[in-house]
C-alpha angles and dihedrals in degrees: 000000000000112000120235122260094262091054092047093052091049090047091048092054094045092049092048091050091051091049090050092052091049092049093050091046091062098042126095119248091263090046090055090049092052091046094051096046100044096085090049093049092050094042094055131040105200129152091237093055127083111256096032114163123182119231133041096325112169110248141143122091118235112256092353113169115177119233122227095275093047092046091052090054091049091050091052091052091049091050090052092046092043090229105149094185092062128232115309141174135181094197118106099176095135111074098185144353116213139169119219135182123039097347111124092005132103086262093066118101133174093271097043116129123239117240107197124192112205109198117204138174113279094231098062107122122245094249094058091044089056088056091050090048089053091049089053090049090054090049090051090054090047090053091046089059086060094049095257123127108217123184120187126200119190107215124187111219091242096048096116093046092059134069109269110254098153119137120230114247135147109329093348115106093209111194093347092092135014119147090023086058090054089050090054092046095051093050095048107027121130120185116232096172142334132041124001120243113259098201094079092063098054113094114243092237089064095055092104089052096034099138094049093048092049092048088053092053091054098039093051092048095244089126133015111239095216093057097059136069109221115191094166132240141260133216093201141350118258108252091229091072097066096074095049092044091051091053090048093050091048088053091050087050089072088074103018107031098164093053091043092056090053093048097044090051087048089055088050091051091049092051090048089061095044129162090022096043114173103218119214091228090057092048090052092047091051091056092044093053094050104035141050125226135021122310138168084255087071095046109099094214096044090050090052093047091049092051097049091043093056091045096050091046090051092056093040095242099147093157093063091040089060090048092048091053091050090048090051092049094047093045097049101044149010089236139297087278087070110103101223131146116319095239091055096048092047092054093049092049090051091049098050089045090053090048091053095232118175122234088246092057092049091048090051092053092043089056092060092118089065097044115128134200098292093056092041093052091053092046092047093051092048094047095046093046091051093048092049093046091055090047092052092047091052091050089053088050090053092050093048091052096041092231131156127223116266089200115106115255091239092051093046089050093051094045094047091050092049088053092044090054094045104039112016110109110215134165109274095011117126105230115212106220102175103083092176088297098129130011100226131025096169117141128202094215131032123178127195113201125186122210112201125219118280097040129117093254122064112276114254141062129323128196122215130180093221138077121260091255105124092228089058104041109030111106093012123129119235119247096217142359132207138161092238130041100225090069091053093047091048092048093051092045100047092043091054099247092115112062132164087265095053119111109224120207132189135203116174137156105172106047142059093239114131124199091243091055091047090054090047091049090053090051092047092049094050092045091052102043130036115226089236122042132180120276117253114269121237088245091056091047091053090059135060115283116266135187109254103174126017132187121185121196116196126202096356094142103015121036115180091196094058091077096058095093108134093003127121109232116203117199142133108251091205095053102030113149110195090202093055104020131185131332091318092053092229123177107231093205111087101166135014120200120190128198116178142165116217133205090265088060095248121143111221132182131196133183129203128182138165134047094319097044095112097048093041091052093047096049091045092053092045092046089061091060118080118210096264096038121130115245113255113280091230133017122184125183121196128183130197100187118143090223133028091011096155093043094051091046097048094044093052091046091051092048092048093049091050092051094047090051090052092048094050098038113122128241095004114164095205128324130196129195117196119207133184114216113181105310094337131087125214135191118214109201118206117202134160095260101040152322127271133183133212132184107235121216097176144339093276091055090048095057093039089057092051089054095047091044091055092051094045092054097058112121118248111245116197095181101079095189095064132054098193114160122236109265110256092232090061090056088047092055095046110128126182119240096028136094108226130190119197120192119202119184112232119177110302092343137036141239121240123209115190123192117190128208091281092047093251108153136221122188125204112185130202093005109183103195135104115280095210092052091047092051092047091048093050092048091048090051093051096044091045096047093043092045093049090054093051114088128187111308095021124109129233121254112240095186092113122169120277120232125207139176122221109218137170120224120180090341093308118119113223139176118224131175112270115249127192117271088230100245118170115251128207115241113217 
């Protein structure tokens, strides 16, 4: 039987107090201090307090009364400030202060972050909200100094009654989630200060008439409107949210893979029940309204585990069920050997007993802090496969229900590119496998062994985590293989296997690489790139990818000068050309290895060898720079030649700098750089939309190529009645490897310019359709076609098209990311 209002309010307060005690019991001493002081620091805005901001910053928490510990802190501040009247404020701009997420649940651990929702009145102007946002930023930095990660979210009280127009930034999911976010909040919220949540008091049977029932409570004097925080209700989640939420959880999986697996499978379970989805918040509310005391049914993480367990059992997926249970265990604790609160340990013991886990399995998971690369590779593959399987299942759900994405085109572009950078496995890309799975993958010994052509094993390079001593390495399996060594060294370095203490060994039979040069290459790589680098900003992800940092390694594997022993070399020291050297016109560059970090924070490697290595490397580098790109922030060239090392290095660096200047020069009609390599001559052709190369036999061939090249580069115009030229800024934004859509308003319609991965262009003029529908249709086509080509064990491709708008501001033509026009969509 549903309890009366008085009982529910008492139960709400008792439950919140129990949650608070549980949360504090798991926190570190500094975590407890931050937790206790936060309400005080947001209630007052005083120069002696952390987070002080001058001006009319909104502060003051509705009905806030400090507890003993908070009052003692306030008294100390007053004593320091010599203010006998005490701190005071008449502002009540903050309606409520709540934690959400893992706090107070089984999922909380001593290093969990604090996600704080700061509810404020909807009518506070934007200028004052900026001040409050800055105050919260200062408080986050203050907490960070105490080892506590604190994330604030400013929430207007009417947020969930409005269409979602939030932009994605930092920890905010923007348009990726809306009502699903409210579902997560309701099932995990814990009040720190301010108004209580009204939703818990409304009987479930009145959900469809929620507003009327609430109005009745206030109008009949059963509750006072000013004392309650009313965020509204929902009878079901719009189906459009599942796709955006899945992308968001995949993105979060980059830093929290165990939690992300649980949440993506939860989205899958929700979609499986659609349209009669049984929300976890509603399940928790049902138990709360009919029972006293705490229960696993009120624990946000236990509710989630219960839901995904029942779903996976219903579809017979016991493999993923085992993974989900392991993810839950690894997310919620550091092992049963951890001496945490009694209630927490008892629940975990009950769970592993119910699961039937062996002592050996528990010990293996409890040893996670000592896992090395073999265990991490297995865990990474399992986690990524599970995440991608959920993503594919949700795409199938969207196709079955003929739904569009509610997520904004700009947000979906940013999210998909984050996922592309993190998860997409591409030739030459250094894949980061340690998604916070283990703390240290460093190895004492690393051996690089080359297998020449004609042997039983595939020719190329193999990486082992042992020395070359036969007793260590015989019978061992290699960690990685690649056709060129710079990729293996980069992989071991950026994944943390190679440290300054690692001993590096070499065994090679088919290259000029010497152990001293390998050691120098390792030092050069580590001196040029940090192991950890900043994540890509949303601004960078909304633009074409650019090279940020580039390192070039010459003659690492093949050194033409190493074979000069005993030979007489004839050359003119004043006119020596390292690319066509001496009487024999020999190119002194045998191999070119590239390692670069791009603006999407990927690490890529490339390897070139043979007669065309120099020109192939140059055109590849230049091809990754669109016309209006910024030159790389840092370019380093290293050379490992036995002879003329400095000369080869400086000549290549000069040539590269010259070519980059030509590529990025503005308003060039058509530029050509000729280059002699050995006995051959090449022409490198610089145009607005790309760079091409042609081997030149004679002058006639040279000019013929210019003519053909000019004809081949004409844009394709499908509208025969117009001969409009492609806007220069579209050419300037052209970026290889991406599909790009540019919208240009023209009268009552708009022009569309589409560049494919090879920068071939199509022009549609005076298009009179709806941009949002076009964008959604294109995204559906790409996700559907990519998903249908991905079988079990394959990953989805996140390289979705990019959408831009061409605008004119003060006479200046600009390109900006396309954002939805905000049309209303029907929810089926």
